[in-house]
C-alpha positions as CSV (number, residue, x, y, z in Angstrom):
1,M,190.1,115.2,15.6
2,R,190.1,116.3,12.1
3,N,192.4,114.1,9.6
4,A,194.3,114.9,7.0
5,Y,193.8,113.1,4.1
6,L,196.9,111.5,1.8
7,A,195.2,110.0,-1.2
8,I,196.7,108.4,-4.2
9,V,194.2,108.3,-7.4
10,P,193.4,106.0,-9.8
11,C,195.9,103.4,-8.0
12,V,195.2,100.2,-9.5
13,L,195.4,97.0,-6.9
14,A,196.2,93.8,-8.2
15,L,193.2,91.2,-7.4
16,A,193.9,87.5,-7.6
17,S,191.3,86.8,-10.8
18,A,190.8,90.7,-12.0
19,A,192.7,94.1,-11.6
20,S,190.3,96.9,-10.8
21,A,190.8,100.6,-10.4
22,E,190.3,102.0,-6.7
23,D,191.2,105.4,-4.8
24,I,193.2,104.7,-1.9
25,T,192.4,107.3,1.3
26,I,195.2,107.1,3.9
27,H,194.5,108.9,7.0
28,L,196.9,110.9,8.5
29,P,197.3,113.3,11.7
30,R,195.7,116.6,11.2
31,N,199.3,118.4,11.3
32,A,201.1,116.2,9.0
33,S,202.9,117.4,5.9
34,I,202.6,116.0,3.0
35,S,205.1,116.4,-0.2
36,R,205.2,114.9,-3.6
37,K,208.1,114.1,-6.2
38,M,208.1,112.3,-9.5
39,V,211.4,111.3,-10.7
40,Q,211.8,109.8,-14.2
41,Y,214.0,106.6,-14.4
42,R,215.3,104.5,-17.2
43,C,216.8,101.2,-16.6
44,D,219.0,98.9,-17.8
45,A,218.0,95.7,-19.9
46,Q,217.7,93.2,-16.8
47,A,214.5,95.8,-15.4
48,A,212.5,93.9,-18.1
49,K,212.9,90.9,-16.7
50,F,210.9,91.6,-13.7
51,G,208.3,93.9,-15.0
52,L,209.4,97.3,-14.9
53,P,209.2,99.5,-18.2
54,T,211.9,99.4,-20.9
55,G,212.4,103.0,-21.9
56,S,212.1,106.5,-19.7
57,F,209.3,105.8,-16.6
58,A,207.9,107.7,-13.8
59,V,208.4,107.2,-10.3
60,E,205.9,109.0,-7.8
61,Y,207.6,109.5,-4.2
62,I,205.0,110.3,-1.2
63,N,206.0,111.4,2.2
64,G,203.5,112.5,5.0
65,G,203.1,111.9,8.7
66,G,206.3,109.8,8.9
67,N,205.4,107.7,6.2
68,S,207.6,108.0,2.7
69,L,206.3,105.7,-0.3
70,A,207.2,105.0,-3.7
71,I,204.8,104.2,-6.5
72,V,206.8,101.9,-8.9
73,P,205.2,100.8,-12.3
74,I,205.5,97.3,-12.3
75,N,204.0,94.6,-15.4
76,G,202.3,98.2,-16.1
77,N,200.4,98.8,-12.7
78,P,202.0,100.9,-9.9
79,V,203.4,98.7,-7.1
80,I,203.3,100.8,-3.9
81,F,206.4,100.5,-1.9
82,S,207.3,101.7,1.7
83,N,210.1,103.2,3.0
84,V,212.2,100.6,5.4
85,I,215.3,100.8,7.5
86,S,218.2,101.5,5.1
87,G,222.4,101.8,5.8
88,S,222.6,104.5,3.3
89,G,220.0,106.2,0.9
90,A,216.3,105.2,0.7
91,R,215.3,101.6,0.6
92,Y,211.8,100.7,-0.3
93,T,209.9,97.3,-0.1
94,A,206.9,95.7,-1.6
95,Q,206.3,92.1,-2.7
96,Q,209.5,90.1,-3.4
97,F,210.6,93.9,-4.8
98,V,213.2,96.1,-3.1
99,W,213.8,99.9,-4.7
100,W,216.9,101.2,-3.4
101,D,217.5,104.7,-3.7
102,A,220.8,105.7,-3.0
103,K,223.7,108.4,-4.0
104,G,221.6,109.4,-7.3
105,A,221.0,106.2,-8.8
106,V,218.8,103.4,-8.1
107,T,219.2,99.2,-7.5
108,V,216.1,97.2,-8.1
109,Y,216.3,93.9,-6.2
110,A,213.8,91.0,-7.3
111,E,213.7,87.8,-5.2
112,S,212.3,84.6,-6.9
113,L,212.5,80.8,-6.8
114,N,214.8,81.2,-9.5
115,G,217.1,83.4,-7.5
116,K,217.9,87.5,-6.9
117,L,217.3,89.8,-10.0
118,Q,218.9,92.9,-10.1
119,S,219.2,96.1,-12.5
120,M,220.6,99.4,-12.0
121,C,218.4,102.7,-13.2
122,Q,219.6,106.3,-13.3
123,P,217.5,109.5,-13.4
124,A,216.4,109.7,-17.2
125,P,217.6,113.0,-18.8
126,S,215.3,116.1,-18.9
127,K,213.3,116.7,-22.1
């Protein structure tokens, strides 16, 4: 059976000692439809405390074969978030981070030994 491929190119994988650019291929069922969307965001000042850009930045949403991903730049590297169950909106998690998109705004959480950090993000105006 042939598989459909969802490629995220390029994606930087953070390694313990160094980062290197790698391609990632995700094998999905042959009949899986795939959609991709880029959204520009701007977050409040709290976001910089856990590595989100201080200005406008792009988040890529990828949906296919029952999988929903959000690729968010944190500390200059793309981090792949996976959709998890949510009471409302779309909630994505990766590492210690939560990216929760609901009603046109995003709440970002980061859990750390120092407690929970939170930031609010809005879609950036189109130029």
